[in-house]
MOPAC internal coordinates of N, CA, C and O (Angstrom, degrees):
PM7 1SCF
backbone

  N    0.0000 0     0.00 0     0.00 0    0    0    0
  C    1.4373 1     0.00 0     0.00 0    1    0    0
  C    1.6733 1   105.30 1     0.00 0    2    1    0
  O    1.2310 1   119.68 1   -46.49 1    3    2    1
  N    1.2480 1   118.22 1   133.51 1    3    2    1
  C    1.4869 1   116.55 1   177.30 1    5    3    2
  C    1.5377 1   111.35 1   -83.82 1    6    5    3
  O    1.2310 1   118.54 1   -17.07 1    7    6    5
  N    1.2657 1   120.39 1   162.93 1    7    6    5
  C    1.3721 1   124.83 1  -178.71 1    9    7    6
  C    1.5665 1   109.18 1   -54.74 1   10    9    7
  O    1.2310 1   119.01 1   129.97 1   11   10    9
  N    1.3392 1   119.50 1   -50.03 1   11   10    9
  C    1.4312 1   120.25 1   177.60 1   13   11   10
  C    1.5383 1   114.92 1   -55.00 1   14   13   11
  O    1.2310 1   122.47 1   139.66 1   15   14   13
  N    1.3110 1   112.86 1   -40.34 1   15   14   13
  C    1.5270 1   115.21 1   175.87 1   17   15   14
  C    1.4435 1   110.43 1   -66.79 1   18   17   15
  O    1.2310 1   117.69 1   141.20 1   19   18   17
  N    1.2557 1   122.00 1   -38.80 1   19   18   17
  C    1.4290 1   126.34 1  -178.69 1   21   19   18
  C    1.5491 1   110.66 1   -63.15 1   22   21   19
  O    1.2310 1   123.31 1   130.47 1   23   22   21
  N    1.3180 1   111.25 1   -49.53 1   23   22   21
  C    1.4939 1   116.60 1   178.00 1   25   23   22
  C    1.5000 1   110.75 1   -67.97 1   26   25   23
  O    1.2310 1   115.76 1   148.41 1   27   26   25
  N    1.3481 1   125.65 1   -31.59 1   27   26   25
  C    1.4063 1   126.06 1   178.06 1   29   27   26
  C    1.6791 1   107.05 1   -69.88 1   30   29   27
  O    1.2310 1   122.87 1   136.30 1   31   30   29
  N    1.2329 1   112.11 1   -43.70 1   31   30   29
  C    1.5175 1   119.75 1   178.93 1   33   31   30
  C    1.5259 1   112.46 1   -61.93 1   34   33   31
  O    1.2310 1   120.95 1   135.58 1   35   34   33
  N    1.3479 1   115.79 1   -44.42 1   35   34   33
  C    1.4206 1   124.94 1   174.05 1   37   35   34
  C    1.6330 1   109.02 1   -58.82 1   38   37   35
  O    1.2310 1   123.30 1   132.25 1   39   38   37
  N    1.2648 1   111.28 1   -47.75 1   39   38   37
  C    1.4988 1   112.81 1  -177.76 1   41   39   38
  C    1.5200 1   113.56 1   -64.90 1   42   41   39
  O    1.2310 1   120.33 1   145.10 1   43   42   41
  N    1.3755 1   116.98 1   -34.90 1   43   42   41
  C    1.4327 1   121.71 1   177.05 1   45   43   42
  C    1.5387 1   109.89 1   -66.04 1   46   45   43
  O    1.2310 1   119.94 1   136.23 1   47   46   45
  N    1.3442 1   117.72 1   -43.77 1   47   46   45
  C    1.4613 1   119.71 1   178.31 1   49   47   46
  C    1.5296 1   108.11 1   -65.37 1   50   49   47
  O    1.2310 1   118.70 1   141.38 1   51   50   49
  N    1.3359 1   120.08 1   -38.62 1   51   50   49
  C    1.3979 1   122.38 1   177.09 1   53   51   50
  C    1.5195 1   110.97 1   -56.39 1   54   53   51
  O    1.2310 1   119.50 1   129.78 1   55   54   53
  N    1.3342 1   118.56 1   -50.22 1   55   54   53
  C    1.3954 1   124.25 1  -175.57 1   57   55   54
  C    1.5268 1   107.27 1   -59.91 1   58   57   55
  O    1.2310 1   117.68 1   135.63 1   59   58   57
  N    1.3258 1   122.02 1   -44.37 1   59   58   57
  C    1.3544 1   125.76 1  -179.81 1   61   59   58
  C    1.5723 1   114.37 1   -60.43 1   62   61   59
  O    1.2310 1   123.94 1   134.33 1   63   62   61
  N    1.3959 1   110.05 1   -45.67 1   63   62   61
  C    1.4525 1   117.49 1   171.44 1   65   63   62
  C    1.4496 1   116.89 1   -55.41 1   66   65   63
  O    1.2310 1   121.88 1   133.74 1   67   66   65
  N    1.3376 1   114.01 1   -46.26 1   67   66   65
  C    1.3977 1   119.29 1   174.91 1   69   67   66
  C    1.5358 1   118.26 1   -53.27 1   70   69   67
  O    1.2310 1   124.92 1   138.19 1   71   70   69
  N    1.2714 1   108.16 1   -41.81 1   71   70   69
  C    1.6135 1   118.10 1   177.74 1   73   71   70
  C    1.3849 1   109.98 1   -65.42 1   74   73   71
  O    1.2310 1   117.16 1   146.83 1   75   74   73
  N    1.3278 1   123.00 1   -33.17 1   75   74   73
  C    1.4903 1   130.18 1   177.14 1   77   75   74
  C    1.4508 1   112.47 1   -74.34 1   78   77   75
  O    1.2310 1   120.26 1   131.98 1   79   78   77
  N    1.3550 1   117.12 1   -48.02 1   79   78   77
  C    1.4539 1   122.40 1  -171.57 1   81   79   78
  C    1.4936 1   112.03 1  -104.13 1   82   81   79
  O    1.2310 1   119.54 1  -131.86 1   83   82   81
  N    1.2711 1   118.48 1    48.14 1   83   82   81
  C    1.5234 1   118.92 1   177.41 1   85   83   82
  C    1.5103 1   111.58 1   -50.21 1   86   85   83
  O    1.2310 1   121.23 1   -45.11 1   87   86   85
  N    1.2636 1   115.26 1   134.89 1   87   86   85
  C    1.4756 1   119.55 1   174.70 1   89   87   86
  C    1.5317 1   108.39 1   105.18 1   90   89   87
  O    1.2310 1   122.33 1   165.12 1   91   90   89
  N    1.3256 1   113.15 1   -14.88 1   91   90   89
  C    1.5645 1   115.50 1  -179.47 1   93   91   90
  C    1.4866 1   108.98 1  -117.70 1   94   93   91
  O    1.2310 1   119.48 1  -153.96 1   95   94   93
  N    1.3555 1   118.60 1    26.04 1   95   94   93
  C    1.4443 1   118.40 1  -174.82 1   97   95   94
  C    1.4085 1   114.21 1   -65.83 1   98   97   95
  O    1.2310 1   117.82 1   139.71 1   99   98   97
  N    1.2318 1   121.76 1   -40.29 1   99   98   97
  C    1.4630 1   127.48 1  -178.85 1  101   99   98
  C    1.5003 1   109.63 1   -58.50 1  102  101   99
  O    1.2310 1   120.92 1   132.98 1  103  102  101
  N    1.2497 1   115.84 1   -47.02 1  103  102  101
  C    1.5109 1   123.55 1  -177.69 1  105  103  102
  C    1.5234 1   105.83 1   -66.66 1  106  105  103
  O    1.2310 1   119.94 1   130.48 1  107  106  105
  N    1.3553 1   117.71 1   -49.52 1  107  106  105
  C    1.4822 1   117.75 1   177.85 1  109  107  106
  C    1.4691 1   112.48 1   -58.20 1  110  109  107
  O    1.2310 1   116.71 1   138.65 1  111  110  109
  N    1.3390 1   123.86 1   -41.35 1  111  110  109
  C    1.3690 1   123.99 1   177.00 1  113  111  110
  C    1.4441 1   117.29 1   -56.45 1  114  113  111
  O    1.2310 1   121.36 1   134.10 1  115  114  113
  N    1.3062 1   115.01 1   -45.90 1  115  114  113
  C    1.4252 1   124.00 1   175.14 1  117  115  114
  C    1.4757 1   114.30 1   -60.26 1  118  117  115
  O    1.2310 1   119.91 1   145.55 1  119  118  117
  N    1.2998 1   117.78 1   -34.45 1  119  118  117
  C    1.4685 1   122.94 1  -178.60 1  121  119  118
  C    1.5493 1   111.66 1   -74.24 1  122  121  119
  O    1.2310 1   119.36 1   155.43 1  123  122  121
  N    1.3804 1   118.83 1   -24.57 1  123  122  121
  C    1.4214 1   120.32 1  -176.38 1  125  123  122
  C    1.5800 1   115.58 1  -102.26 1  126  125  123
  O    1.2310 1   122.71 1   177.61 1  127  126  125
  N    1.3041 1   112.42 1    -2.39 1  127  126  125
  C    1.5225 1   121.73 1  -171.43 1  129  127  126
  C    1.5847 1   103.06 1   -61.56 1  130  129  127
  O    1.2310 1   115.01 1   139.68 1  131  130  129
  N    1.2020 1   127.07 1   -40.32 1  131  130  129
  C    1.3839 1   125.51 1   178.99 1  133  131  130
  C    1.4558 1   119.38 1   -51.17 1  134  133  131
  O    1.2310 1   120.69 1   153.23 1  135  134  133
  N    1.4048 1   116.29 1   -26.77 1  135  134  133
  C    1.4799 1   122.22 1  -175.55 1  137  135  134
  C    1.4758 1   109.00 1   -90.56 1  138  137  135
  O    1.2310 1   116.83 1   177.89 1  139  138  137
  N    1.3555 1   123.63 1    -2.11 1  139  138  137
  C    1.3783 1   121.52 1  -170.13 1  141  139  138
  C    1.5206 1   111.34 1  -100.46 1  142  141  139
  O    1.2310 1   119.43 1   -16.44 1  143  142  141
  N    1.3758 1   118.70 1   163.56 1  143  142  141
  C    1.3812 1   120.73 1   170.16 1  145  143  142
  C    1.5331 1   113.69 1  -107.19 1  146  145  143
  O    1.2310 1   123.21 1   133.20 1  147  146  145
  N    1.3926 1   111.45 1   -46.80 1  147  146  145
  C    1.5641 1   116.86 1   173.54 1  149  147  146
  C    1.5042 1   106.59 1  -127.81 1  150  149  147
  O    1.2310 1   121.74 1   -61.37 1  151  150  149
  N    1.2445 1   114.27 1   118.63 1  151  150  149
  C    1.4347 1   123.69 1  -171.05 1  153  151  150
  C    1.5679 1   110.88 1  -100.72 1  154  153  151
  O    1.2310 1   123.91 1   -56.55 1  155  154  153
  N    1.2836 1   110.11 1   123.45 1  155  154  153
  C    1.5752 1   117.57 1   171.45 1  157  155  154
  C    1.4672 1   111.63 1  -117.44 1  158  157  155
  O    1.2310 1   120.45 1   -47.73 1  159  158  157
  N    1.3163 1   116.75 1   132.27 1  159  158  157
  C    1.4948 1   118.86 1  -176.03 1  161  159  158
  C    1.5133 1   108.25 1  -143.16 1  162  161  159
  O    1.2310 1   120.40 1   -31.38 1  163  162  161
  N    1.2497 1   116.84 1   148.62 1  163  162  161
  C    1.3451 1   121.54 1   176.13 1  165  163  162
  C    1.6158 1   114.75 1   -80.08 1  166  165  163
  O    1.2310 1   120.92 1    -6.79 1  167  166  165
  N    1.2439 1   115.84 1   173.21 1  167  166  165
  C    1.5486 1   124.31 1  -170.19 1  169  167  166
  C    1.6126 1   111.53 1   -51.59 1  170  169  167
  O    1.2310 1   121.29 1   148.41 1  171  170  169
  N    1.2971 1   115.14 1   -31.59 1  171  170  169
  C    1.3981 1   116.79 1   175.04 1  173  171  170
  C    1.5739 1   118.58 1   -51.63 1  174  173  171
  O    1.2310 1   124.27 1   152.12 1  175  174  173
  N    1.2879 1   109.41 1   -27.88 1  175  174  173
  C    1.4928 1   117.37 1  -171.20 1  177  175  174
  C    1.5087 1   110.84 1  -101.85 1  178  177  175
  O    1.2310 1   120.31 1  -174.33 1  179  178  177
  N    1.3860 1   117.01 1     5.67 1  179  178  177
  C    1.4262 1   122.65 1   172.90 1  181  179  178
  C    1.5110 1   112.62 1   -76.45 1  182  181  179
  O    1.2310 1   123.05 1  -112.14 1  183  182  181
  N    1.3512 1   111.76 1    67.86 1  183  182  181
  C    1.5336 1   123.94 1  -175.85 1  185  183  182
  C    1.5269 1   107.18 1  -127.31 1  186  185  183
  O    1.2310 1   124.16 1   -29.08 1  187  186  185
  N    1.3526 1   109.61 1   150.92 1  187  186  185
  C    1.4517 1   117.42 1  -176.66 1  189  187  186
  C    1.5341 1   108.69 1   -60.14 1  190  189  187
  O    1.2310 1   121.17 1   134.10 1  191  190  189
  N    1.3688 1   115.37 1   -45.90 1  191  190  189
  C    1.4610 1   119.65 1  -175.21 1  193  191  190
  C    1.5854 1   109.66 1   -59.58 1  194  193  191
  O    1.2310 1   120.96 1   135.21 1  195  194  193
  N    1.2690 1   115.77 1   -44.79 1  195  194  193
  C    1.5002 1   116.95 1   179.20 1  197  195  194
  C    1.5091 1   116.25 1   -66.88 1  198  197  195
  O    1.2310 1   121.52 1   136.94 1  199  198  197
  N    1.3932 1   114.69 1   -43.06 1  199  198  197
  C    1.4463 1   116.17 1   179.23 1  201  199  198
  C    1.5857 1   114.60 1   -63.44 1  202  201  199
  O    1.2310 1   124.17 1   140.08 1  203  202  201
  N    1.4883 1   109.59 1   -39.92 1  203  202  201
  C    1.4414 1   119.90 1   174.44 1  205  203  202
  C    1.3985 1   109.11 1   -52.95 1  206  205  203
  O    1.2310 1   117.11 1   132.58 1  207  206  205
  N    1.2923 1   123.11 1   -47.42 1  207  206  205
  C    1.5131 1   128.22 1  -174.36 1  209  207  206
  C    1.5434 1   106.14 1   -64.22 1  210  209  207
  O    1.2310 1   118.71 1   135.19 1  211  210  209
  N    1.3349 1   120.06 1   -44.81 1  211  210  209
  C    1.4298 1   118.85 1   179.49 1  213  211  210
  C    1.5005 1   110.21 1   -66.79 1  214  213  211
  O    1.2310 1   118.36 1   139.09 1  215  214  213
  N    1.2278 1   120.72 1   -40.91 1  215  214  213
  C    1.5471 1   121.87 1  -179.84 1  217  215  214
  C    1.4554 1   110.56 1   -63.85 1  218  217  215
  O    1.2310 1   120.90 1   143.76 1  219  218  217
  N    1.3834 1   115.89 1   -36.24 1  219  218  217
  C    1.4406 1   117.97 1   176.41 1  221  219  218
  C    1.5865 1   117.43 1   -51.89 1  222  221  219
  O    1.2310 1   123.32 1   139.06 1  223  222  221
  N    1.3087 1   111.24 1   -40.94 1  223  222  221
  C    1.4691 1   115.85 1   179.98 1  225  223  222
  C    1.5828 1   111.08 1   -97.28 1  226  225  223
  O    1.2310 1   120.56 1  -171.84 1  227  226  225
  N    1.2289 1   116.53 1     8.16 1  227  226  225
  C    1.5560 1   124.34 1   167.65 1  229  227  226
  C    1.5787 1   108.54 1    61.84 1  230  229  227
  O    1.2310 1   121.68 1  -136.33 1  231  230  229
  N    1.3240 1   114.39 1    43.67 1  231  230  229
  C    1.5155 1   116.95 1   175.83 1  233  231  230
  C    1.4864 1   110.11 1   -98.10 1  234  233  231
  O    1.2310 1   119.83 1   -11.09 1  235  234  233
  N    1.2643 1   117.93 1   168.91 1  235  234  233
  C    1.3582 1   122.86 1   172.68 1  237  235  234
  C    1.5952 1   109.98 1   -93.41 1  238  237  235
  O    1.2310 1   123.76 1   -30.97 1  239  238  237
  N    1.3381 1   110.40 1   149.03 1  239  238  237
  C    1.4728 1   114.23 1  -177.46 1  241  239  238
  C    1.4713 1   108.57 1  -149.09 1  242  241  239
  O    1.2310 1   122.67 1   -28.61 1  243  242  241
  N    1.4874 1   112.49 1   151.39 1  243  242  241
  C    1.3841 1   122.54 1   166.41 1  245  243  242
  C    1.4969 1   109.68 1  -122.95 1  246  245  243
  O    1.2310 1   120.52 1   -51.41 1  247  246  245
  N    1.2553 1   116.61 1   128.59 1  247  246  245
  C    1.5428 1   115.89 1   179.17 1  249  247  246
  C    1.5346 1   107.64 1  -131.88 1  250  249  247
  O    1.2310 1   121.82 1   -51.19 1  251  250  249
  N    1.2424 1   114.11 1   128.81 1  251  250  249
  C    1.5609 1   121.46 1   177.42 1  253  251  250
  C    1.4512 1   108.36 1   -58.38 1  254  253  251
  O    1.2310 1   119.37 1   -43.74 1  255  254  253
  N    1.3399 1   118.81 1   136.26 1  255  254  253
  C    1.3882 1   130.33 1   172.65 1  257  255  254
  C    1.4971 1   114.20 1  -111.93 1  258  257  255
  O    1.2310 1   119.09 1   -44.83 1  259  258  257
  N    1.3353 1   119.34 1   135.17 1  259  258  257
  C    1.4350 1   122.52 1   177.88 1  261  259  258
  C    1.4530 1   108.82 1  -117.78 1  262  261  259
  O    1.2310 1   120.01 1   -21.84 1  263  262  261
  N    1.3183 1   117.58 1   158.16 1  263  262  261
  C    1.4223 1   123.66 1   176.25 1  265  263  262
  C    1.6531 1   114.52 1   -68.50 1  266  265  263
  O    1.2310 1   123.79 1   174.60 1  267  266  265
  N    1.2633 1   110.33 1    -5.40 1  267  266  265
  C    1.5345 1   116.47 1   178.81 1  269  267  266
  C    1.5275 1   110.39 1   -67.30 1  270  269  267
  O    1.2310 1   122.23 1   164.09 1  271  270  269
  N    1.3229 1   113.34 1   -15.91 1  271  270  269
  C    1.5067 1   120.23 1   174.31 1  273  271  270
  C    1.4835 1   106.21 1  -110.35 1  274  273  271
  O    1.2310 1   118.52 1  -102.08 1  275  274  273
  N    1.3316 1   120.43 1    77.92 1  275  274  273
  C    1.5185 1   122.75 1  -166.44 1  277  275  274
  C    1.4862 1   116.82 1   -60.29 1  278  277  275
  O    1.2310 1   117.74 1   136.85 1  279  278  277
  N    1.3215 1   121.90 1   -43.15 1  279  278  277
  C    1.4443 1   128.71 1  -179.34 1  281  279  278
  C    1.5239 1   109.35 1   -64.92 1  282  281  279
  O    1.2310 1   119.20 1   132.67 1  283  282  281
  N    1.4145 1   119.14 1   -47.33 1  283  282  281
  C    1.4096 1   120.14 1   176.43 1  285  283  282
  C    1.5168 1   114.42 1   -64.33 1  286  285  283
  O    1.2310 1   122.44 1   135.13 1  287  286  285
  N    1.3653 1   112.94 1   -44.87 1  287  286  285
  C    1.4445 1   119.46 1   177.19 1  289  287  286
  C    1.4367 1   112.90 1   -54.98 1  290  289  287
  O    1.2310 1   118.40 1   132.10 1  291  290  289
  N    1.3631 1   120.66 1   -47.90 1  291  290  289
  C    1.4240 1   125.00 1  -179.07 1  293  291  290
  C    1.5624 1   113.12 1   -66.11 1  294  293  291
  O    1.2310 1   120.60 1   142.75 1  295  294  293
  N    1.4397 1   116.46 1   -37.25 1  295  294  293
  C    1.4201 1   120.76 1   173.42 1  297  295  294
  C    1.5858 1   112.90 1   -60.04 1  298  297  295
  O    1.2310 1   123.95 1   134.86 1  299  298  297
  N    1.3080 1   110.04 1   -45.14 1  299  298  297
  C    1.5456 1   110.86 1   178.76 1  301  299  298
  C    1.4842 1   111.37 1   -66.34 1  302  301  299
  O    1.2310 1   120.11 1   134.55 1  303  302  301
  N    1.3055 1   117.39 1   -45.45 1  303  302  301
  C    1.4700 1   117.00 1   178.70 1  305  303  302
  C    1.4905 1   112.78 1   -57.12 1  306  305  303
  O    1.2310 1   119.23 1   140.89 1  307  306  305
  N    1.2876 1   119.08 1   -39.11 1  307  306  305
  C    1.4762 1   123.79 1   177.57 1  309  307  306
  C    1.4949 1   114.49 1   -66.10 1  310  309  307
  O    1.2310 1   119.07 1   141.29 1  311  310  309
  N    1.3885 1   119.38 1   -38.71 1  311  310  309
  C    1.4818 1   124.43 1   173.82 1  313  311  310
  C    1.5603 1   110.62 1   -64.25 1  314  313  311
  O    1.2310 1   121.52 1   133.89 1  315  314  313
  N    1.3378 1   114.70 1   -46.11 1  315  314  313
  C    1.4810 1   117.85 1  -176.34 1  317  315  314
  C    1.6168 1   108.57 1   -67.94 1  318  317  315
  O    1.2310 1   121.00 1   145.14 1  319  318  317
  N    1.3111 1   115.69 1   -34.86 1  319  318  317
  C    1.4462 1   117.41 1  -179.34 1  321  319  318
  C    1.5571 1   106.60 1   -71.01 1  322  321  319
  O    1.2310 1   117.23 1   143.57 1  323  322  321
  N    1.2632 1   122.88 1   -36.43 1  323  322  321
  C    1.5313 1   125.03 1   179.41 1  325  323  322
  C    1.5588 1   103.80 1   -69.21 1  326  325  323
  O    1.2310 1   117.57 1   136.68 1  327  326  325
  N    1.2860 1   122.24 1   -43.32 1  327  326  325
  C    1.4460 1   123.27 1  -174.58 1  329  327  326
  C    1.4811 1   112.12 1   -70.83 1  330  329  327
  O    1.2310 1   119.80 1   150.28 1  331  330  329
  N    1.3228 1   117.99 1   -29.72 1  331  330  329
  C    1.5039 1   116.60 1  -173.52 1  333  331  330
  C    1.4629 1   113.26 1  -119.59 1  334  333  331
  O    1.2310 1   119.57 1  -150.64 1  335  334  333
  N    1.4259 1   118.43 1    29.36 1  335  334  333
  C    1.4414 1   121.90 1   173.28 1  337  335  334
  C    1.4798 1   110.86 1   -77.82 1  338  337  335
  O    1.2310 1   120.10 1   180.00 1  339  338  337

């Protein structure tokens, strides 16, 4: 099985587990991060413990950010504005 197939199979299993264990998605995501190469997560996972776990293994990640975290949202907007002016 190639790496891509393994990652896809892991992702499919992850999705099924998430459906079964609603309410524990953040914990589950942190537990499977070690198996991923590029991690994409929705805003639920925009938590210090999750991002720290990803940074520990030095992987790339994309996490959705919502304005429900106003200080973080404004900080990111400012950084993007500075970078793309």
